[in-house]
C-alpha positions as CSV (number, residue, x, y, z in Angstrom):
1,M,-147.5,164.3,133.9
2,D,-147.0,164.6,130.1
3,F,-148.3,167.9,128.6
4,R,-147.9,166.7,125.0
5,T,-149.4,164.1,122.8
6,P,-146.2,162.6,121.2
7,I,-146.6,160.9,117.8
8,T,-145.3,157.3,117.7
9,I,-143.5,156.5,114.5
10,S,-143.0,152.9,113.6
11,P,-139.5,151.9,112.4
12,P,-139.5,151.8,108.6
13,G,-137.2,148.8,108.3
14,F,-134.6,150.8,106.2
15,S,-132.4,153.7,106.7
16,I,-131.2,156.7,104.7
17,G,-127.4,157.3,104.6
18,H,-124.9,159.5,102.8
19,T,-124.8,157.0,99.9
20,T,-128.6,157.0,99.5
21,K,-129.7,159.0,96.4
22,G,-133.0,160.7,97.0
23,M,-135.4,163.0,95.2
24,L,-137.9,165.4,96.8
25,F,-141.0,166.7,95.2
26,G,-143.8,168.8,96.6
27,S,-144.8,171.8,98.7
28,C,-142.5,174.2,100.5
29,F,-142.3,171.7,103.4
30,S,-140.3,169.4,101.1
31,E,-138.0,172.4,100.6
32,N,-137.6,172.7,104.3
33,I,-136.5,169.0,104.7
34,G,-134.6,169.2,101.4
35,A,-132.5,172.2,102.6
36,K,-131.6,170.2,105.8
37,L,-130.5,167.2,103.7
38,I,-128.4,169.4,101.4
39,E,-126.8,171.1,104.4
40,S,-125.9,167.7,105.8
41,K,-124.3,166.6,102.5
42,F,-126.8,164.0,101.4
43,P,-126.9,163.3,97.6
44,I,-130.3,164.6,96.7
45,D,-132.2,166.4,93.9
46,M,-135.0,168.7,95.1
47,N,-138.0,170.0,93.2
48,P,-136.6,170.1,89.7
49,F,-139.8,172.0,88.6
50,G,-139.9,174.1,91.7
51,I,-142.5,173.9,94.5
52,S,-145.6,171.8,93.6
53,Y,-148.7,171.5,95.8
54,N,-151.1,168.9,94.6
55,P,-150.7,165.2,93.8
56,S,-151.6,165.5,90.1
57,S,-149.0,168.2,89.4
58,I,-146.3,166.2,91.2
59,S,-147.3,163.0,89.3
60,S,-147.3,164.9,86.0
61,S,-143.8,166.2,86.7
62,I,-142.4,162.8,87.6
63,R,-144.0,161.1,84.5
64,R,-142.4,163.8,82.3
65,L,-139.0,163.0,83.7
66,L,-139.4,159.3,83.2
67,Q,-140.5,159.9,79.6
68,R,-137.6,162.3,79.1
69,K,-140.1,164.7,77.5
70,G,-138.2,167.9,77.5
71,F,-139.3,171.4,76.9
72,T,-139.4,173.6,73.8
73,D,-140.4,177.2,72.9
74,A,-144.0,175.9,72.5
75,D,-144.1,175.2,76.3
76,L,-143.4,178.8,77.2
77,L,-145.9,181.6,77.7
78,A,-145.4,185.4,77.8
79,H,-147.1,187.1,80.7
80,R,-146.4,190.3,82.6
81,G,-143.1,190.9,80.8
82,L,-141.8,187.4,81.6
83,Y,-141.5,184.1,79.8
84,C,-142.8,181.2,82.0
85,S,-143.8,177.6,82.0
86,L,-147.1,176.5,83.6
87,M,-145.2,173.3,84.7
88,H,-142.6,175.4,86.6
89,H,-142.3,177.7,89.6
90,G,-141.8,181.4,89.0
91,S,-138.1,181.1,89.9
92,F,-137.6,179.6,86.4
93,S,-139.2,182.6,84.6
94,S,-137.1,185.2,82.8
95,T,-137.4,188.3,80.7
96,N,-135.4,186.4,78.1
97,K,-137.1,183.5,76.4
98,Q,-134.0,181.5,75.6
99,A,-132.6,182.0,79.1
100,C,-135.9,180.7,80.5
101,L,-135.8,177.7,78.3
102,D,-132.2,176.9,78.9
103,T,-132.7,177.0,82.7
104,I,-135.7,174.8,82.5
105,Q,-134.0,172.3,80.2
106,Q,-130.7,172.1,82.0
107,R,-132.5,171.4,85.3
108,F,-134.8,168.9,83.5
109,N,-131.9,166.9,82.0
110,E,-130.2,166.7,85.4
111,A,-133.3,165.4,87.1
112,A,-134.2,163.0,84.3
113,D,-130.9,161.3,84.8
114,F,-131.0,161.4,88.6
115,I,-134.5,159.9,89.0
116,R,-133.4,156.7,87.4
117,Q,-130.8,156.3,90.1
118,A,-132.9,157.5,93.0
119,Q,-133.4,155.0,95.9
120,I,-135.7,157.2,97.9
121,L,-138.5,159.6,96.8
122,L,-139.9,162.0,99.4
123,I,-143.2,163.3,98.3
124,T,-145.0,166.1,100.1
125,F,-148.7,166.6,99.2
126,G,-149.9,170.1,100.2
127,T,-153.5,170.3,98.9
128,A,-156.1,168.3,97.1
129,Y,-157.0,171.3,94.9
130,A,-155.5,171.5,91.4
131,Y,-155.7,174.0,88.6
132,Y,-156.2,173.0,85.0
133,W,-155.3,175.2,82.0
134,K,-158.6,175.6,80.1
135,E,-156.9,175.8,76.7
136,T,-155.4,172.3,77.0
137,G,-157.1,170.7,80.0
138,E,-153.7,169.9,81.5
139,V,-152.9,170.3,85.2
140,V,-150.4,173.1,86.0
141,N,-147.8,173.5,88.7
142,N,-148.1,177.3,88.9
143,C,-150.7,179.8,87.7
144,H,-148.2,182.7,87.4
145,K,-150.9,185.2,88.2
146,F,-152.8,184.6,84.9
147,P,-156.5,185.6,85.2
148,A,-158.5,183.1,87.2
149,D,-160.9,182.4,84.4
150,T,-158.1,180.8,82.3
151,F,-158.1,177.9,84.7
152,D,-160.5,175.3,86.1
153,R,-160.1,174.7,89.8
154,K,-160.9,171.2,90.9
155,R,-160.7,169.2,94.1
156,L,-159.1,165.8,93.4
157,S,-160.9,162.7,94.6
158,I,-159.3,159.9,96.6
159,Q,-160.0,157.6,93.7
160,K,-158.3,159.9,91.2
161,I,-155.2,160.3,93.4
162,T,-154.8,156.6,94.2
163,D,-155.4,155.5,90.6
164,D,-152.9,158.0,89.2
165,W,-150.3,157.2,91.8
166,S,-150.8,153.5,91.7
167,D,-150.0,153.6,88.0
168,L,-147.0,155.9,88.6
169,I,-145.6,153.8,91.5
170,A,-145.8,150.6,89.3
171,L,-143.9,152.5,86.6
172,L,-141.2,153.6,89.1
173,K,-140.9,150.0,90.4
174,E,-140.2,148.8,86.8
175,I,-137.3,151.1,86.6
176,N,-136.1,150.5,90.2
177,P,-137.8,147.6,92.0
178,E,-136.2,148.5,95.3
179,I,-137.2,152.2,95.3
180,K,-138.8,153.5,98.5
181,I,-141.4,156.2,98.5
182,I,-142.0,158.3,101.6
183,F,-145.1,160.4,101.6
184,T,-145.8,163.3,103.9
185,V,-148.7,165.7,104.1
186,S,-147.6,169.3,104.5
187,P,-148.5,170.8,107.9
188,I,-148.9,174.2,106.2
189,R,-152.6,175.1,106.0
190,H,-154.0,176.4,102.8
191,W,-156.1,179.1,104.5
192,K,-157.2,180.7,101.3
193,D,-159.2,177.6,100.6
194,G,-161.2,178.1,103.8
195,A,-160.9,176.4,107.1
196,H,-163.4,173.6,106.3
197,E,-162.1,173.2,102.8
198,N,-158.5,172.9,104.0
199,T,-159.5,170.2,106.5
200,V,-161.4,168.2,103.8
201,S,-158.4,168.6,101.4
202,K,-155.9,167.3,104.0
203,S,-158.2,164.4,104.8
204,I,-158.3,163.4,101.1
205,L,-154.5,163.4,101.0
206,Q,-154.3,161.3,104.2
207,V,-156.7,158.7,103.0
208,S,-155.1,158.5,99.6
209,V,-151.7,157.9,101.1
210,E,-153.1,155.2,103.4
211,A,-154.6,153.5,100.4
212,L,-151.3,153.5,98.5
213,M,-149.5,152.2,101.6
214,E,-151.9,149.3,101.8
215,R,-151.5,148.6,98.1
216,F,-147.7,148.7,97.8
217,G,-146.6,147.4,101.2
218,G,-142.8,147.5,101.6
219,N,-142.3,150.2,98.9
220,V,-144.5,153.0,100.3
221,F,-144.2,154.7,103.7
222,Y,-145.6,157.7,105.5
223,F,-143.8,160.2,107.7
224,P,-146.3,162.1,110.0
225,A,-145.1,165.7,109.6
226,Y,-148.7,166.9,109.6
227,E,-149.5,165.1,112.8
228,I,-146.3,166.2,114.6
229,M,-147.2,169.8,113.8
230,M,-150.9,169.5,114.7
231,D,-150.4,167.5,117.9
232,E,-146.9,167.7,119.3
233,L,-146.4,171.4,118.3
234,R,-149.9,172.7,118.8
235,D,-149.0,176.2,120.0
236,Y,-148.7,179.4,117.9
237,R,-145.1,179.8,119.1
238,F,-144.2,177.1,116.6
239,Y,-145.6,179.1,113.7
240,A,-144.1,181.8,111.6
241,G,-145.5,185.3,111.5
242,D,-148.3,184.4,109.1
243,M,-149.6,181.8,111.7
244,L,-149.7,179.2,108.9
245,H,-146.1,178.1,108.1
246,P,-144.0,176.3,110.7
247,S,-141.4,178.4,112.4
248,N,-137.7,177.6,112.2
249,L,-137.9,176.0,115.6
250,A,-140.7,173.7,114.4
251,I,-138.8,172.8,111.2
252,D,-135.8,171.9,113.4
253,Y,-137.9,169.7,115.6
254,I,-139.6,167.9,112.7
255,W,-136.1,167.4,111.1
256,E,-135.0,165.8,114.4
257,R,-137.9,163.4,114.3
258,F,-137.2,162.6,110.7
259,S,-133.5,162.0,111.6
260,D,-134.5,159.7,114.5
261,T,-136.7,157.7,112.1
262,Y,-134.5,157.3,109.0
263,F,-130.9,157.8,110.1
264,S,-128.6,155.2,111.7
265,A,-126.3,156.1,114.6
266,S,-123.3,156.3,112.3
267,T,-125.1,158.6,109.9
268,K,-126.0,160.9,112.8
269,E,-122.3,160.9,113.8
270,I,-121.3,162.0,110.3
271,I,-123.9,164.8,110.4
272,Q,-122.5,166.0,113.7
273,E,-119.0,166.0,112.4
274,W,-120.0,167.9,109.2
275,E,-122.0,170.4,111.2
276,T,-118.9,171.7,113.0
277,I,-117.2,172.2,109.6
278,R,-120.3,173.7,108.0
279,K,-120.4,176.4,110.8
280,A,-116.8,177.2,110.1
281,L,-117.5,177.6,106.4
282,N,-120.3,180.0,107.2
283,H,-118.1,182.1,109.4
284,R,-117.7,185.7,108.1
285,P,-114.8,187.6,109.7
286,L,-114.8,191.3,110.6
287,H,-111.2,191.6,109.2
288,P,-110.6,189.2,106.4
289,E,-107.2,190.7,105.7
290,N,-106.0,189.6,109.1
291,N,-103.4,186.7,109.3
292,S,-105.5,185.0,111.9
293,Y,-108.3,184.6,109.3
294,R,-105.8,183.0,107.0
295,D,-104.8,180.6,109.7
296,F,-108.5,179.9,110.2
297,L,-109.0,179.1,106.5
298,L,-106.0,176.8,106.4
299,L,-107.3,174.9,109.5
300,T,-110.7,174.6,108.0
301,R,-109.3,173.3,104.7
302,D,-107.3,170.7,106.7
303,K,-110.5,169.6,108.4
304,L,-112.3,169.3,105.1
305,R,-109.5,167.1,103.7
306,L,-109.5,164.9,106.7
307,F,-113.3,164.6,106.6
308,S,-113.2,163.8,102.9
309,N,-110.6,161.1,103.4
310,K,-112.5,159.6,106.3
311,Y,-115.8,159.6,104.2
312,P,-114.8,159.3,100.6
313,F,-118.4,158.8,99.5
314,I,-119.0,162.5,100.5
315,T,-117.5,165.1,98.2
316,C,-116.1,168.3,99.6
317,T,-114.4,169.5,96.4
318,K,-116.5,172.7,96.1
319,E,-115.8,173.7,99.7
320,I,-112.1,173.1,99.4
321,D,-112.0,175.0,96.1
322,D,-113.9,177.9,97.7
323,I,-111.3,178.1,100.5
324,D,-108.4,178.0,98.0
325,L,-110.0,180.9,96.2
326,L,-110.3,182.9,99.4
327,L,-106.6,182.2,100.2
328,T,-105.6,183.3,96.7
329,H,-107.4,186.6,97.2
330,Q,-105.7,187.1,100.5
331,Q,-102.3,186.8,98.9
332,V,-103.2,189.4,96.3
């Protein structure tokens, strides 16, 4: 007997490897997958504006990168002792206006260059509800706890999402005809919207993605993170303490399904090799002054160099430099 309803995922017809440049945009679920990709040494850029939840905000961010429309003082607002941008997550905010702008612009420049080389876009839609700044009518990424009456809250329609993203995908294909776009719908429920409203919202996102897949054939794909969470992992032991976000165990399982779908056997072998080294790099000794720790560092550095020579398309420069610094401190 099978006590689960496993989700069948059709082979996408392409794979993601350690030479595949990818960008991730979207809700905190994209951050979960993005963190796993970064840990496994994939060349990716993740959420250059911070976490985004709705299709319009994500589309607006990508369009701005493609237009290279950077940010100026005029884009910043002062609120609660901080300077912030309505296009950015609170992690970009600062008490210093210039520091806020510099952080935003540096990240923007990096992402504007990277998106033109990206072969994969992983887009996670979280909700169909969007907030618009009343003063300008523009969609925002983050409300930064401004008064509710300074925004208009709207539920995006299937038509609006598909029209907006059809235009954007066509634009992306002009820049890179071979680009692949993988959509996911976040399994995190937006409970503040209400149970029924959350279900309607997720349905709108699902139907919109389906329409885009039908329209763009071999360029647009769907990874069923939402369905895996709802059907394969339908037990509260797979949720975090708030009973809304996936637990670490659930994230690991969805990552495993993602790996099985998009990684070749050779890519998985590289990930396994790197994981051994990564665990060694994360080791924190009780007695760092001990000679045995120095031997451990030397051995780990040798493993890094061998790994880097074996896979020259994966850079380990930072890790090697970090170990050299630790060894220098030990000598002192």
